ROLORO-500286 format. One record per residue: residue number from 1; residue in one letter; y, x, z of N, C-alpha, C, O, CB in turn. Coordinates in steps of 0.2 Angstrom, whole numbers. Last residue first. Glycine has a CB too. Layout:
 gudren voba nnorth neast   nup canorth caeast  caup cnorth ceast   cup onorth oeast   oup cbnorth cbeast  cbup
    NUM    A      Y     X     Z       Y      X     Z      Y     X     Z      Y     X     Z       Y      X     Z
...
This chain:
 gudren voba nnorth neast   nup canorth caeast  caup cnorth ceast   cup onorth oeast   oup cbnorth cbeast  cbup
    193    L    662   872   556     667    865   556    663   861   550    665   856   549     676    867   554
    192    L    655   882   551     657    882   559    660   875   559    660   873   565     663    888   561
    191    P    646   891   540     649    883   542    650   882   548    645   880   551     645    877   539
    190    V    652   906   535     646    903   539    650   896   541    656   896   542     644    909   547
    189    G    659   913   524     655    908   522    651   904   528    646   901   526     651    909   517
    188    R    667   922   530     661    925   527    655   919   524    650   921   521     658    929   533
    187    A    676   915   535     679    919   530    673   921   526    672   920   519     683    926   532
    186    I    670   910   547     671    906   541    673   909   535    672   906   529     677    902   542
    185    L    670   923   553     662    920   550    665   914   546    662   913   540     656    916   556
    184    A    684   924   556     679    930   552    673   926   548    673   925   542     676    936   556
    183    R    687   914   564     689    915   558    686   920   553    686   919   547     696    917   559
    182    G    678   917   574     676    911   571    680   911   565    677   908   560     679    905   577
    181    L    682   928   580     677    929   576    675   921   573    671   921   569     670    932   581
    180    W    696   925   585     696    930   579    688   929   575    687   929   569     697    938   582
    179    I    691   917   595     697    916   590    696   919   585    695   916   580     703    918   593
    178    L    682   925   602     680    919   598    685   916   593    683   913   588     678    914   603
    177    P    679   940   607     685    936   607    683   931   600    682   933   594     694    941   605
    176    L    667   944   619     667    942   612    675   938   611    676   933   615     660    937   610
    175    G    669   947   634     665    951   629    665   949   622    662   953   618     657    951   630
    174    Q    679   940   641     671    940   644    666   944   639    659   944   639     667    931   644
    173    I    689   943   635     688    948   643    680   947   645    676   951   648     693    945   651
    172    A    689   936   625     689    943   623    688   946   630    685   952   631     697    945   620
    171    T    693   922   628     686    925   628    684   931   628    679   933   630     683    923   624
    170    P    707   921   627     704    921   632    697   923   634    695   925   640     705    916   633
    169    D    717   931   617     710    927   616    707   927   624    705   933   626     705    931   610
    168    Q    728   939   620     728    934   614    721   930   614    721   925   611     730    938   607
    167    S    731   942   638     727    943   631    729   937   627    732   932   629     719    943   633
    166    D    733   946   652     737    946   647    732   948   640    730   953   638     742    951   648
    165    I    732   941   670     729    943   664    732   942   658    734   936   657     723    940   664
    164    S    736   946   687     737    943   680    732   945   674    729   950   675     744    946   678
    163    E    729   949   699     737    947   699    739   943   692    743   939   692     742    954   701
    162    L    713   946   705     718    949   700    726   946   701    727   940   703     716    948   694
    161    L    703   942   710     705    948   713    711   950   708    714   956   709     698    952   713
    160    L    699   928   707     703    930   714    705   936   714    710   937   717     699    930   719
    159    V    692   930   696     699    928   695    703   930   701    709   932   701     700    920   694
    158    G    679   932   699     684    938   697    690   937   697    694   942   698     682    941   692
    157    R    672   921   700     676    923   707    680   928   705    685   928   709     672    925   713
    156    R    673   919   682     669    917   689    675   919   695    681   918   694     661    922   691
    155    E    677   925   671     675    918   670    672   914   678    670   909   678     668    917   663
    154    A    678   938   674     685    934   674    684   926   674    688   922   675     691    935   667
    153    K    670   948   684     669    942   678    674   938   680    676   936   686     661    937   678
    152    F    668   965   686     671    960   688    670   954   683    671   955   677     677    961   690
    151    S    667   979   684     665    977   689    666   970   691    666   969   697     666    980   693
    150    G    671   987   672     676    985   677    674   981   683    678   980   687     681    983   674
    149    A    658   979   663     663    986   663    668   981   668    668   975   669     667    988   654
    148    C    643   973   672     649    971   669    655   977   670    657   979   676     651    965   671
    147    D    632   972   679     631    975   673    638   974   668    638   973   662     625    973   670
    146    L    635   968   692     634    975   690    632   977   683    631   983   682     628    978   694
    145    P    642   958   698     645    960   693    642   969   690    645   974   688     652    959   694
    144    L    641   948   710     635    952   706    637   955   700    633   954   695     630    948   705
    143    D    647   938   716     647    937   709    642   942   706    639   940   701     654    938   706
    142    A    645   941   730     645    933   727    643   932   719    639   928   717     654    931   728
    141    A    646   954   732     640    951   735    638   943   731    633   941   730     641    950   743
    140    V    657   957   726     651    959   722    645   955   725    641   953   722     650    967   723
    139    Y    666   950   737     666    948   730    660   950   726    657   946   722     671    950   726
    138    R    663   957   747     662    950   747    662   948   740    657   945   739     667    948   750
    137    E    667   970   744     660    970   744    660   963   744    655   961   741     657    973   749
    136    A    682   967   742     678    970   736    670   969   737    666   967   733     680    979   735
    135    E    685   963   755     685    959   751    681   960   744    678   956   741     691    959   750
    134    A    683   976   762     681    970   765    679   964   757    674   961   754     688    968   771
    133    R    692   984   756     685    986   755    681   980   755    676   978   751     683    992   760
    132    T    705   974   748     703    978   753    694   979   752    691   976   747     705    973   760
    131    L    717   976   733     711    974   737    709   979   743    709   985   743     706    972   733
    130    T    731   970   725     728    977   730    722   972   734    722   967   737     736    981   737
    129    R    725   964   709     729    965   716    727   969   719    722   972   718     730    960   719
    128    F    726   971   693     721    969   699    727   968   705    733   971   705     716    976   700
    127    R    730   965   678     732    968   683    729   965   690    729   959   691     738    968   683
    126    V    723   969   661     721    966   667    725   969   674    725   975   674     713    967   668
    125    R    723   964   645     727    968   651    727   964   656    729   958   657     735    971   649
    124    T    714   966   631     716    962   637    719   967   642    717   972   643     709    958   639
    123    T    714   969   615     715    972   621    718   968   625    724   965   624     718    979   621
    122    D    704   967   602     707    962   606    708   967   612    703   969   615     701    955   608
    121    I    699   972   587     700    972   592    705   969   596    710   969   593     701    977   593
    120    H    689   970   571     695    967   576    694   970   583    688   971   584     695    958   578
    119    T    684   969   553     683    972   561    690   969   565    695   967   562     682    982   562
    118    L    673   966   542     679    963   545    678   966   553    673   966   557     680    953   544
    117    D    667   978   529     667    976   535    673   973   538    678   976   538     664    980   538
    116    V    667   976   512     670    977   517    669   974   523    670   968   524     675    976   514
    115    E    657   972   503     658    978   502    663   980   509    663   986   510     662    978   494
    114    E    642   961   504     651    962   505    652   969   505    648   972   508     654    959   512
    113    G    631   957   502     635    956   496    642   958   498    647   958   494     635    948   494
    112    P    628   953   519     626    955   514    630   952   507    632   946   506     619    954   514
    111    G    639   959   532     635    954   528    634   957   522    638   961   520     637    948   528
    110    T    647   961   547     646    964   541    641   959   538    638   955   542     645    972   540
    109    V    659   963   559     656    957   555    654   960   549    659   962   545     660    949   555
    108    C    663   969   575     663    970   569    658   966   565    652   967   567     663    976   568
    107    V    676   970   587     670    966   584    670   969   577    675   971   574     672    957   585
    106    A    679   974   604     679    977   596    674   972   595    670   969   599     677    986   594
    105    T    691   976   618     683    971   616    686   971   608    691   969   605     682    961   620
    104    H    697   984   631     697    984   624    690   981   621    684   983   621     699    992   621
    103    F    705   980   646     698    979   642    699   979   634    702   974   632     696    972   644
    102    E    714   990   655     715    988   648    707   987   647    703   992   646     719    993   643
    101    V    721   988   671     715    990   668    715   986   660    717   980   660     708    987   672
    100    L    734   993   683     732    990   676    726   991   674    725   997   675     737    992   671
     99    Q    729   991   701     731    994   695    730   990   689    727   984   689     728    999   694
     98    G    726   986   713     734    988   712    735   991   705    741   993   703     736    993   717
     97    S    711   993   712     715    990   716    722   991   714    724   997   714     713    991   722
     96    C    701  1001   705     706    996   700    712   994   706    717   993   703     701    989   697
     95    R    694  1008   714     699   1012   711    704  1007   707    710  1008   706     695   1017   706
     94    L    688   997   720     694    999   725    699  1003   720    705  1004   720     691   1005   732
     93    L    680   993   710     685    989   711    690   992   716    695   989   716     683    983   712
     92    Q    672  1005   711     675   1003   705    681   999   705    686  1000   702     670   1000   700
     91    S    664  1003   723     670   1008   723    673  1008   716    678  1013   716     667   1015   725
     90    V    659   991   720     664    991   726    668   997   724    675   996   724     661    992   733
     89    A    650   997   712     654    991   710    660   990   713    665   990   710     651    984   710
     88    K    642  1005   719     646   1007   713    651  1002   710    656  1004   706     642   1009   707
     87    D    636   997   727     639   1001   731    646  1005   725    652  1007   726     633   1007   733
     86    P    628   988   718     633    986   721    638   991   724    644   990   723     630    982   727
     85    T    626   997   701     624    995   709    629   993   713    634   996   713     622   1000   712
     84    G    630   995   690     623    996   691    621   995   698    615   993   700     622   1003   689
     83    P    644   996   682     642   1000   689    635  1001   690    633  1007   690     644    996   695
     82    K    647  1001   667     645    995   670    642   999   677    638  1005   678     638    991   664
     81    G    663  1011   666     656   1009   663    654  1003   668    657  1001   673     651   1016   663
     80    L    679  1014   662     675   1011   668    669  1008   664    670  1003   660     679   1005   673
     79    T    687  1029   656     683   1023   655    680  1020   661    679  1024   666     678   1024   651
     78    D    702  1036   658     696   1035   661    692  1028   660    693  1022   663     698   1037   668
     77    D    716  1035   655     712   1036   650    704  1037   652    700  1039   648     715   1041   646
     76    G    718  1020   663     721   1025   661    718  1028   655    716  1024   651     721   1030   666
     75    L    704  1013   664     710   1015   668    713  1020   666    710  1026   667     709   1015   675
     74    A    696  1002   652     699   1009   653    704  1008   659    708  1004   659     702   1012   646
     73    A    681   996   646     686    995   651    689  1002   652    685  1007   652     683    991   659
     72    V    675   991   630     678    997   635    683   995   638    688   994   636     679   1002   631
     71    Q    662   982   622     669    981   627    670   988   629    665   991   631     668    976   634
     70    D    657   977   606     657    983   610    664   980   616    670   978   614     658    990   606
     69    S    647   971   592     653    970   598    652   975   604    647   977   606     653    961   601
     68    G    642   964   576     642    972   583    648   969   585    653   965   583     644    982   579
     67    I    634   953   568     641    954   572    638   960   577    633   960   581     644    946   576
     66    I    629   951   551     627    955   557    634   955   561    639   957   559     622    962   555
     65    V    621   941   540     627    943   542    626   946   549    622   943   553     632    937   542
     64    A    606   947   531     609    943   537    617   946   537    619   951   535     605    945   545
     63    G    599   957   523     601    950   520    604   946   526    604   940   525     594    947   518
     62    P    596   967   531     600    970   526    602   962   522    607   961   519     595    976   521
     61    H    591   971   545     592    965   542    597   964   537    602   960   538     594    961   545
     60    L    592   984   548     587    981   549    586   974   546    580   972   544     586    981   556
     59    R    605   988   545     598    992   541    593   989   542    588   990   538     597    998   544
     58    F    613   979   552     612    978   545    607   981   542    605   979   536     617    978   542
     57    G    612   984   565     609    978   563    608   977   556    602   975   554     613    973   564
     56    A    619   996   562     612    998   564    608   991   564    603   991   561     611   1002   573
     55    A    631   991   560     628    995   554    620   995   556    616   993   552     631   1004   554
     54    A    635   985   572     634    981   566    630   985   561    626   982   558     639    980   564
     53    K    634   997   580     629    991   580    629   987   575    623   985   573     631    986   586
     52    L    646  1004   573     640   1007   574    633  1002   575    628  1002   571     641   1011   579
     51    R    656   994   576     655    996   569    648   999   569    643   997   566     660   1003   566
     50    A    656   995   590     656    989   586    653   991   580    647   989   578     663    986   586
     49    L    660  1010   591     654   1006   595    650  1000   592    644   999   591     656   1003   601
     48    R    673  1011   587     667   1015   584    660  1011   585    656  1009   581     666   1023   587
     47    L    680  1003   595     679   1000   588    673  1004   585    668  1002   583     687   1003   583
     46    A    678  1009   606     675   1002   607    675  1000   599    671   996   597     680    996   612
     45    L    685  1020   603     678   1021   607    675  1014   605    669  1014   602     678   1022   615
     44    E    698  1016   603     693   1018   596    687  1019   598    683  1020   593     695   1025   592
     43    R    700  1013   616     700   1008   611    697  1010   606    692  1007   603     707   1006   609
     42    P    699  1025   623     695   1020   624    694  1015   619    688  1012   619     696   1017   628
     41    P    701  1040   611     704   1035   615    699  1029   617    695  1028   613     711   1033   612
     40    E    690  1055   613     691   1048   610    695  1044   615    694  1044   621     684   1044   608
     39    G    690  1069   620     696   1066   617    697  1059   614    703  1057   613     696   1069   613
     38    P    674  1069   615     679   1073   618    685  1071   615    687  1071   609     677   1080   616
     37    R    665  1052   613     668   1058   610    672  1062   613    676  1058   616     670   1057   605
     36    R    654  1044   623     662   1045   622    662  1052   618    658  1057   620     667   1045   630
     35    T    639  1038   619     642   1044   621    651  1043   619    653  1041   613     637   1050   617
     34    E    629  1028   613     637   1026   615    641  1031   618    647  1030   619     636   1021   621
     33    D    620  1029   599     623   1033   604    629  1030   606    634  1031   603     623   1040   603
     32    V    610  1013   597     616   1018   595    618  1022   601    618  1020   607     622   1014   592
     31    Q    600  1002   593     599   1008   596    605  1013   594    605  1015   588     592   1012   594
     30    P    603   984   596     604    990   591    605   998   596    608   999   601     612    988   586
     29    S    594   971   599     596    977   603    597   984   599    592   987   598     591    978   608
     28    L    597   954   592     593    962   591    598   967   597    603   965   598     593    966   582
     27    T    596   938   589     599    944   592    594   950   591    588   950   590     601    942   599
     26    G    601   924   577     596    929   582    600   933   585    606   932   585     592    934   578
     25    F    606   905   580     607    914   577    601   918   581    598   917   586     616    918   581
     24    D    611   892   581     606    895   578    607   902   577    611   903   572     604    892   572
     23    P    624   884   584     618    883   589    612   887   587    607   886   591     617    876   591
     22    L    638   893   587     634    892   583    627   891   587    626   894   592     634    898   579
     21    L    649   893   597     651    891   590    645   890   585    646   887   580     657    898   587
     20    R    644   895   609     648    890   609    650   888   601    652   883   599     654    892   613
     19    G    635   906   607     632    900   606    637   894   608    635   888   607     626    899   610
     18    L    644   915   608     643    915   602    640   908   602    641   904   597     639    920   600
     17    L    643   916   623     648    915   620    646   912   612    648   906   611     652    920   621
     16    E    631   919   625     633    912   627    638   910   624    639   905   622     634    911   633
     15    R    629   932   620     625    926   617    627   920   619    626   915   616     618    928   617
     14    R    638   937   629     640    938   621    636   932   618    638   928   614     638    945   617
     13    Y    631   937   641     638    934   640    640   933   632    643   928   631     643    938   644
     12    P    619   945   639     620    937   640    625   933   639    625   927   637     618    936   645
     11    S    618   958   625     621    955   631    622   947   631    624   943   627     629    957   632
     10    Q    612   962   616     607    960   620    611   957   628    609   954   633     602    966   622
      9    S    617   962   599     619    964   607    614   959   610    612   954   608     629    961   609
      8    A    621   958   585     619    964   588    620   966   594    623   971   595     621    969   584
      7    L    617   942   580     620    946   586    618   952   587    613   953   590     618    943   591
      6    I    614   936   564     611    940   569    618   943   574    623   946   571     607    947   566
      5    L    612   924   553     617    926   557    612   929   563    608   926   566     621    921   560
      4    R    604   923   537     604    922   543    610   926   547    612   931   544     598    923   546
      3    A    612   915   522     610    921   525    610   921   533    615   918   536     615    925   523
      2    S    616   903   517     609    904   516    607   911   521    601   913   523     606    905   507
      1    M    629   892   518     628    898   519    619   898   520    616   894   524     632    902   525
């Protein structure tokens, strides 16, 4: 394959995950409006944002294969953003205490000469155990999940907050479903194996 591959994301978690499949790829920070539309389901929001990010990357690099991705965490119909501060992270975890939270991780692959974008969404269902404020505070101090939707890192100590995780792809909760993405990149001619 001669086309360059670019991840349309500045997420260090997505960079690390894609690095498991490919040693060499570029990144860019797509400028898209991530505002949720009135009445838009969280799952549809994730898909729309992944497509917008891929399209934004493709406009800048039309000769490249572009990967756009987004993750939306939802408690019922409410979306859980990145907390940004320890206090907000603790509050978010206490909202999730004893609840089922869905993490919708969407991916869009677009590339040169292809008329159809490849898109996928993986929904990971996470059941939080009942948490005390002290547990939430200790966890936030330990893992600093301030840039993570849902305020936890499943790949780190965040697993201690959970009763269960249900997913078709264990990497989806981290931000990029590699099982599907690997198949999609191979279908686009990216030599992974």
